[in-house]
C-alpha positions as CSV (number, residue, x, y, z in Angstrom):
1,M,0.0,0.0,0.0
2,P,1.4,3.4,-0.9
3,N,2.4,5.7,2.0
4,L,0.5,8.8,3.0
5,R,2.8,11.2,1.3
6,D,2.5,9.5,-2.0
7,I,-1.3,9.5,-1.8
8,Q,-1.3,13.2,-0.9
9,R,0.9,14.0,-3.8
10,R,-1.4,12.2,-6.2
11,I,-4.5,14.0,-4.8
12,R,-2.8,17.4,-5.3
13,S,-1.8,16.3,-8.9
14,V,-5.4,15.3,-9.7
15,E,-6.8,18.5,-8.2
16,K,-4.6,20.5,-10.5
17,T,-5.7,18.5,-13.4
18,Q,-9.3,19.1,-12.4
19,Q,-8.7,22.8,-12.4
20,I,-7.3,22.7,-15.9
21,T,-10.2,20.5,-17.3
22,S,-12.8,22.7,-15.6
23,A,-11.3,25.9,-17.0
24,M,-11.1,24.3,-20.5
25,R,-14.7,23.3,-20.3
26,M,-15.8,26.8,-19.5
27,V,-13.7,28.3,-22.2
28,A,-15.0,25.8,-24.8
29,A,-18.6,26.6,-23.7
30,A,-18.0,30.3,-24.2
31,K,-16.4,29.7,-27.6
32,L,-19.3,27.4,-28.6
33,R,-21.8,30.1,-27.9
34,R,-20.0,32.5,-30.2
35,A,-19.6,29.8,-32.9
36,Q,-23.3,29.1,-32.8
37,D,-24.1,32.9,-33.1
38,A,-21.8,33.0,-36.2
39,I,-23.7,30.1,-37.8
40,I,-27.0,31.7,-37.1
41,A,-25.8,35.1,-38.5
42,A,-24.6,33.4,-41.7
43,R,-27.9,31.6,-42.5
44,P,-29.9,34.5,-44.0
45,Y,-27.1,35.4,-46.5
46,A,-26.7,31.7,-47.4
47,E,-30.4,31.2,-48.0
48,K,-30.6,34.3,-50.1
49,I,-27.7,33.5,-52.4
50,Y,-28.7,29.9,-52.9
51,S,-32.3,30.8,-53.6
52,T,-31.2,33.4,-56.1
53,L,-29.1,30.8,-58.0
54,S,-32.0,28.3,-57.8
55,D,-34.4,31.0,-59.2
56,L,-32.0,31.6,-62.1
57,E,-31.9,27.9,-62.8
58,A,-35.7,27.7,-62.7
59,R,-35.8,30.4,-65.3
60,Q,-33.5,28.4,-67.5
61,V,-30.8,31.0,-67.4
62,D,-27.8,29.6,-69.4
63,A,-25.4,28.3,-66.8
64,D,-22.1,29.0,-68.7
65,H,-20.0,29.8,-65.7
66,P,-16.9,27.5,-65.6
67,L,-17.5,26.4,-62.0
68,L,-21.0,25.1,-63.0
69,M,-19.8,23.1,-66.0
70,R,-19.7,19.3,-65.4
71,R,-16.8,17.3,-66.8
72,D,-17.5,14.2,-68.8
73,S,-14.1,12.8,-67.8
74,K,-13.4,11.7,-64.2
75,R,-9.7,11.9,-63.9
76,N,-8.8,13.9,-60.8
77,L,-10.6,14.4,-57.5
78,E,-9.7,16.7,-54.7
79,I,-11.0,16.1,-51.1
80,V,-10.7,18.9,-48.5
81,V,-10.6,17.5,-45.0
82,V,-11.5,19.9,-42.2
83,C,-10.3,19.1,-38.7
84,S,-9.1,21.2,-35.7
85,D,-5.7,22.5,-34.9
86,R,-5.9,21.3,-31.3
87,G,-6.8,18.0,-29.6
88,L,-8.5,17.2,-26.3
89,C,-11.9,17.1,-28.1
90,G,-12.7,13.4,-27.9
91,A,-13.4,11.5,-31.1
92,F,-14.1,14.7,-33.1
93,N,-11.1,14.6,-35.4
94,T,-11.0,10.8,-35.5
95,N,-14.6,10.6,-36.8
96,T,-13.9,13.2,-39.5
97,I,-10.7,11.4,-40.6
98,K,-12.7,8.1,-40.8
99,E,-15.3,9.8,-43.0
100,A,-12.5,11.2,-45.3
101,T,-10.9,7.8,-45.5
102,Q,-14.2,6.1,-46.4
103,T,-15.0,8.8,-49.0
104,R,-11.6,8.3,-50.5
105,V,-12.1,4.5,-50.8
106,T,-15.7,4.9,-52.0
107,R,-14.9,7.4,-54.7
108,G,-11.5,6.0,-55.6
109,S,-12.8,3.7,-58.3
110,D,-14.4,6.6,-60.2
111,F,-11.2,8.6,-60.6
112,D,-7.6,8.0,-61.9
113,S,-6.1,10.0,-59.0
114,I,-7.3,11.5,-55.7
115,E,-5.6,14.4,-53.9
116,L,-6.2,15.5,-50.3
117,S,-6.1,19.0,-48.9
118,S,-6.2,19.7,-45.2
119,V,-7.7,22.4,-43.0
120,G,-6.4,22.2,-39.4
121,R,-3.2,20.7,-38.0
122,K,-4.8,17.3,-37.1
123,A,-5.9,16.8,-40.7
124,D,-2.5,17.9,-42.0
125,E,-0.7,15.4,-39.7
126,F,-3.0,12.6,-40.9
127,I,-2.5,13.3,-44.6
128,R,1.3,13.7,-44.2
129,R,1.4,10.4,-42.3
130,R,-0.9,8.3,-44.5
131,F,-1.1,10.0,-47.9
132,S,1.9,12.3,-48.2
133,N,2.2,11.6,-52.0
134,S,-1.3,12.8,-52.5
135,Q,-1.3,16.0,-50.5
136,S,-2.4,19.1,-52.5
137,E,-2.6,22.0,-50.0
138,S,-2.7,22.7,-46.3
139,W,-4.2,25.4,-44.2
140,T,-3.4,25.5,-40.5
141,G,-3.3,27.9,-37.7
142,I,-6.9,29.1,-37.9
143,P,-7.9,29.7,-34.2
144,N,-11.1,31.6,-35.3
145,V,-12.7,31.1,-38.6
146,A,-13.0,34.1,-40.8
147,Y,-14.5,34.6,-44.2
148,G,-11.0,35.2,-45.7
149,N,-10.1,31.6,-44.8
150,A,-13.0,30.4,-47.0
151,V,-12.0,32.7,-49.8
152,E,-8.5,31.4,-49.9
153,I,-9.7,27.8,-50.0
154,A,-12.3,28.6,-52.7
155,E,-9.8,30.4,-54.9
156,H,-7.4,27.4,-54.7
157,L,-10.1,25.0,-55.8
158,A,-11.6,27.3,-58.4
159,K,-8.3,27.9,-60.0
160,R,-7.5,24.2,-60.2
161,Y,-11.0,23.4,-61.6
162,I,-10.9,26.0,-64.3
163,A,-7.4,25.0,-65.3
164,G,-8.6,21.4,-65.6
165,E,-6.3,20.1,-62.9
166,I,-9.3,18.6,-61.0
167,D,-12.6,17.4,-62.3
168,E,-14.5,17.3,-59.0
169,A,-14.0,18.7,-55.4
170,L,-15.5,17.5,-52.2
171,I,-15.3,18.7,-48.6
172,V,-15.4,16.5,-45.5
173,Y,-16.2,18.1,-42.1
174,S,-18.1,17.5,-38.9
175,E,-21.6,19.0,-39.1
176,F,-22.7,20.6,-35.8
177,V,-26.0,19.0,-34.7
178,S,-26.0,19.8,-31.0
179,A,-23.6,20.2,-28.1
180,L,-23.6,16.4,-27.8
181,T,-23.7,15.4,-31.4
182,Q,-21.4,16.2,-34.3
183,R,-22.0,14.3,-37.6
184,P,-19.2,13.8,-40.2
185,V,-20.5,14.6,-43.7
186,T,-19.1,14.7,-47.2
187,K,-20.5,17.4,-49.5
188,S,-19.8,18.3,-53.1
189,L,-18.1,21.7,-53.9
190,L,-17.3,21.5,-57.6
191,P,-18.9,21.5,-60.0
192,F,-21.0,23.8,-58.0
193,T,-24.7,23.1,-57.6
194,S,-27.2,25.3,-55.9
195,V,-28.6,24.0,-52.6
196,G,-31.5,26.5,-52.4
197,E,-35.1,26.3,-53.5
198,A,-36.8,28.5,-56.0
199,A,-40.2,30.0,-55.2
200,D,-43.1,27.7,-55.9
201,G,-45.8,28.6,-58.5
202,E,-45.4,31.3,-61.1
203,L,-42.1,33.1,-61.0
204,S,-42.4,36.9,-60.6
205,P,-40.9,38.9,-63.4
206,F,-37.7,40.8,-62.9
207,E,-34.9,42.3,-64.9
208,I,-31.2,41.4,-64.5
209,E,-28.7,44.1,-64.7
210,P,-26.2,44.4,-66.2
211,S,-26.7,40.8,-67.6
212,Q,-27.3,37.2,-66.6
213,E,-23.7,36.4,-67.3
214,A,-22.4,39.2,-65.0
215,L,-24.8,38.0,-62.2
216,L,-23.5,34.4,-62.5
217,Q,-19.9,35.7,-62.5
218,A,-20.6,37.5,-59.3
219,L,-22.8,35.0,-57.5
220,V,-21.2,31.6,-58.2
221,P,-17.8,32.3,-56.7
222,R,-19.5,33.9,-53.7
223,A,-21.7,30.9,-53.3
224,L,-18.7,28.5,-53.4
225,E,-16.9,30.7,-50.8
226,F,-19.9,30.7,-48.5
227,T,-20.4,27.0,-48.8
228,I,-16.9,26.5,-47.6
229,Y,-17.3,29.2,-44.9
230,R,-20.4,27.4,-43.5
231,A,-18.5,24.1,-43.4
232,L,-15.7,25.8,-41.5
233,L,-18.1,27.4,-39.0
234,E,-19.9,24.0,-38.5
235,S,-16.6,22.3,-37.9
236,Q,-15.5,25.1,-35.5
237,A,-18.7,24.8,-33.5
238,G,-18.4,21.0,-33.4
239,E,-14.9,21.2,-32.1
240,H,-15.8,23.5,-29.2
241,A,-18.8,21.3,-28.4
242,A,-16.7,18.1,-28.5
243,R,-14.1,19.7,-26.3
244,M,-16.6,21.0,-23.8
245,T,-18.2,17.5,-23.5
246,S,-14.8,15.8,-23.2
247,M,-13.6,18.2,-20.5
248,E,-16.8,17.9,-18.6
249,A,-16.3,14.1,-18.6
250,A,-12.7,14.5,-17.6
251,T,-13.7,16.8,-14.7
252,R,-16.2,14.2,-13.5
253,N,-13.5,11.5,-13.7
254,T,-11.1,13.6,-11.6
255,E,-13.8,14.1,-9.0
256,E,-14.3,10.3,-8.8
257,L,-10.6,9.7,-8.6
258,I,-10.1,12.3,-5.8
259,K,-12.9,10.6,-3.9
260,N,-11.2,7.2,-4.2
261,L,-7.8,8.6,-3.4
262,T,-9.2,10.4,-0.3
263,L,-10.7,7.1,0.8
264,D,-7.3,5.3,0.3
265,F,-5.6,8.1,2.3
266,N,-8.1,7.7,5.2
267,R,-7.6,4.0,5.2
268,A,-3.8,4.3,5.1
269,R,-3.9,6.8,7.9
270,Q,-6.2,4.6,10.0
271,A,-3.9,1.7,9.4
272,A,-0.9,3.7,10.4
273,I,-2.6,4.9,13.6
274,T,-3.7,1.3,14.5
275,K,-0.1,0.1,13.9
276,E,1.3,2.7,16.3
277,L,-1.3,1.9,18.9
278,V,-0.5,-1.8,18.6
279,E,3.3,-1.0,19.0
280,I,2.6,1.2,22.1
281,V,0.4,-1.5,23.7
282,T,3.0,-4.2,22.9
283,G,5.8,-2.1,24.3
284,A,3.8,-1.4,27.5
285,Q,3.0,-5.0,28.0
286,A,6.7,-5.9,27.6
287,L,7.7,-3.4,30.2
288,E,5.1,-4.7,32.7
289,G,6.3,-8.3,32.1
């Protein structure tokens, strides 16, 4: 049985760990709230830009934008994997990486080659370790998602798609469902397809200025950027939610461990006291005899 000093040292160590996990849980909870607010604030813009593109499609506007054109050939595919820069968030990154691996296997037979791009240090480490020969681009060090991050990724993909270097692009990330649930999903980025819904019934007349082509030239790249931006926001919220849940579980575990260690300490102290009493009684009896 360990001595009292060792048990006290372990109790102090676990208490310090408990302070860290509790603080990380509160920080993650605060960041989660801000991430949720960012997702909610982005929804109206997303719905409007998608519905506008769907409305143009319903009016049979010629979709001659290069990012809308589908390729008959299926040679090269690029998959963007979105993870976090930091760990301590349970199975959040592991589940996303599993989804990316499964997508790579599932779509691998359709293309001659598959390239992987990473967002977040955990995704970058995975790709470098498993598929270093297939790595296309990496974006790390994004503590707080900004629209500029999505623009940079969208420009990279659009440039490669227009140049014919890739024939399709996908993004794999964890969709934020609730504080307890994050669902890994795979969504198509290029060729871009509108995810909105046009108005039902007869379409109201309107005029497009300066032209339909100019409107598509302005809307399609923005829609691609915003699709990526929403994926980054979803992943960021999911990361904070997973970390909050993990740190809450870790805090509960430290409480249980401290309780058990305190019980062991009391038992060891009682055993030591009993031993001393036995020695005193034995010594007194020896003197009397």
